[in-house]
N, C-alpha and C positions, 0 to 999 in steps of 0.2 A: 442586562444591566441598567438601572437606573440612573440618569445622569444627573450632576449637580445643579441645583437652580441658577439661573442667572439673574435673578431679583437682587437689587443691592441689599447690602448687608449693614446693620447697625455697628455690630463689632464681628470679627472673625478672629480665629485662634489655630494655627497648627503646631503641634507637639510643645504644647505649653507645660513647662515643668516649673517647679518651684521646691525646694529645699527648706528646712529650717534646721538649723544647728550644723555642727561639722564632726568629721571622723565617725566614731562608731554611734553617737548620737544624733546623727543625723536622721532627721525625718522628712518624707516625701509629705507636702501638702497638696502639691499636683503633680500627676505622672502622665507625661504624652497625652495631655489633651487636645483634641482637635474638633471643632464646631463653628459654626456659625449662628448668628441670629438675624434674624430675618428685618429689615427697617420696617417700622410701623407697626412691631408686633407687641403683644404684651405676653412676655415669656416669664415662666417662673423657674427659679434656680431651686431645685430640690433635694433632699439628701438629709442623713442623719447628722447629729452633730459631730463636728471634725471631719465631714466629708471634703471640705476644700472650699466652701461657698464664699465664707469671707474673704478667703485669699483671693479667688478668681475675681471677686466684685472690687478689691483694692488694687490688682495689677489693671485690672480695665480701667479704673479711674486715674491710673497712672501714679498711684501713690507708693507702689513698691514694682521693682522692676524683675522679670521674671529670670530663672536660672537658665532656661533653655527655652527655645520656641519662639513663634512669632507672634503678635497680635495687631490687629487692625482696629482702629476705633473712629466711626466716621470717615476712611478713607486714610487714617495717618497713624502715627505711634499713639501708644496712650501717653495722655496729657498734653497733646499738640493742641486739644481743641476746648480747654477746660471750660471757656465761655459758654459751648455748647453742650457742655456733658453736666448733669447734676447727678450728685451723690450722698448718701445719707446714710450713715451706719445705724447700727441698733441701739447706739447710746444716744442718739439725736442730740448732740452736744449743743444747749440752748444755755445763755446766760440768766439763771435765776432772778436776778437782782432787777433785770431789765423788763420793760412793760412789752405787750405785743406789737405794740406800734413803735417802738425802739428797736425790736426786732428786726421789724422789717423796713425801717428805715436804714439797718446795716446791711439788710440785703441789697438795698436800692443803691448802696455807694460802692460795694462789692461788685455790683454787675450792672455798671453805668452802659447805657448804651443798648443793654437788652432787658431791663428791668420792666416788667408788667406791674406797674403798683395796683391798677384798677383789678388785674386780675386776681394777686395775691390777696387784696384787701377783701374780694368776695369769697374767696377761699375761707378766710377767718369768719366773715360774716353768717356764711351758711352754717357755721357751728354754733350760731347765737354767741359768739365771745366779743366781750367788750375789750376793743384795743388798747385802753387803759390799764387792763388788769395783768399784774407781774406774771413771768413764767412760771415762778416759785408754787404760785397759787392754783395752777391748773392741774386737772386730772390727766391720767397718762393718754386718754384719748384727745384731750384737747393739746396736749403738748404735740403729739403727733398731728395734730392738724395743722398746727402752727409750723412745725419742721417742714411739712409736704407745702405749706404755703410759700416758705424760703426757697424750697427746691424748685417747685413749679414757676415763682413768680419770675426765674430768669427764663422761663421759655426754652427749656434744653430740650435738643433734639433726642437725646437719650439720658434716661432718669436710671440710675443704679439705686439699689432699696436694699438694705442687709437686713433683715427680719424688722422691717420697719413695725409691725402690729403685733407682734409676740406675746406682750402682755395686756392686749386690749380682749375685751370680751367679744362673743361674736356679733353681736349688733354694731358695736363700734367699728369692727372689722370691716363689716359688710357696709356700711358707711362711707368710710374712708376709701375702701377696695372701689367703690363706685365711682367717688371723686377721680381717682387714678383711671379707670375705664372710659369715663367721660372725657378726660384730657386726652387720652391716647386717640379717642374717634375724633373729638373736634379738632386737634391740633397735629395729630398724626404723629404725635411723640412714642419715640421706641422705649418700652419698658421692662427691664431685667431685675427681678426680685427674689431675693432668697427667702423661703418658706418652708417648715416643715410641717404646717397644716396640709396636708394632703387632702382630705376631704373637701375643703374649699377651692381647691385648684380649678377644678373641672369647669365650675360655671364663672369663674374669673378670669383664666387663662387661656389664650388661645395656643399658646407653645409651653413645651415643657422641657428642660433642660435637668436630668438626672447625675447628680454626682454622688460617688460612694468610695470612700479610702482614697481620694484623689484622681478616680478615674470618671471618664464619662460612661455613664451605662444605656439612658436613652436620651433620643433628642428627637424633637418634633412636633408638629401641630398635634394637639390632643385627639383631633379627629382621625387624623392617619394613624397615629399608634395606637388608638383602640380598633380601628378596623384592621390592622397589621396583626392583632394577635386574635386568639380566639380560647376560651374555656372549654373544653371537651370533657364529657363523662361517658361510660361506657364499660364494656367489659373486654375489649380488645387486647390481641398480645402484645402488639407494640404498634409505634407512631411514626414510624421510618416511613417518608423521609423527611418528615416535618421536623422543625427544630424545637424541642422541649424545651423550656424554660424551667419549669418546676412542675412535678406531678406527687401527688399521695393517694392512697387507698382510702375508699368510703365504703358504705353499706354496700352498694351497688357495683363496686369494682374498683375504679379508677377515675381520678378528676386529674387532668392536666392543664397547663396554660401552654399553649404553643404557638409559634408561628406558623402556618400552613403554607406548605410548598404543595400545592396541586389538591386534589380533592380529596375529602376525608370519606374514609370505609364508612358504609352504612352503619356499622356497630358503634359508631360514636355520635353522641347528640352535642351540637355546638350551640353555645350563647356567646355574646359579645361581654367582654369582662370591664368592670368598672376602673375608672383610673386607680383607686387606691389599690385593687388585687394586681392591677400591671405592674405598679410602683412596687408593693412591698414584696412580689413575688421576684422581680429582677434584684431586691436589695437582698433577700433571703438565697440567692442562687448566684454569687457573684464569679462563679464558671460559665454563666451562661455567655453568647457573644454579645459585645455591644450593638446596639442599634440605633442607627440616625436615619431620619426620612431625608429625602432630597435637597428640600430647602433648609436643612440644618447641617448640610456638609459642606465643610469648605472645599475651595476650587481644587485643589491637589490631592481631594483624598479620593482612593479608588477603592475598589474589593464589593463583590456581592454580599457579603456579611453585614454591611451597614446600609445598604440599600432596599428600598421596599421594592419588592417581587411584582 
């Protein structure tokens, strides 16, 4: 059995549960979620619409309280260290009538003592933006850059981003993702960002947390998650004792995504899956056991089914 990582966590949750509504109309947004996000990591929070991503981020930011479970953010309850946590929701609330300079000045007043004016200004300048321009006249990508300047200008230790680039074209997403990765590398900022653009996660995020129907499906470093799974093709009669995530027939026999337990029979040809194949297979097979690598397991989680073999 693998042991839980002893490295510091930016945030850690155990048994996290959140319901909306009451009685027969009550719906589970999150159900018994347990995970940790290692400090200093860039972690993608992935999953379909309605999976619970925004709810999880709002709980972590201290904006709502969970119905059950515990959450630890930078060593304390959510909301304790608001000055050390940056949060940006998908609506990017900015005042359209203000200029960029006025917007950054508000950031400075709200974050006195932590505000890095030179850093925030540099983020704006790198986008070739005139500080005198009003927010209402900016494109979607330019608005996102200003919003990120506000979030990063306070020099947060943990940055929470809810679909910050969903409406941007691929070049703009890559440019702004590069900004976040550079900040994480330079300042050690921990970043948890929700996204549904799976194809871009492999090159941009070192860790992945996959949510579906309010439950954790996958969690871990992208490298370890891919190494723990294998796509096999062959004509074998069975794949025991391996954990089969998904299988389907093809012209040559059978193709399956598995978590190997021991050596494969010679009848199977293995290859490493792509991150998109891995995520989609787990989403298509909700009955498959959840899987977290050791550095994503909270301190009180036990059990072979969630540990790397």
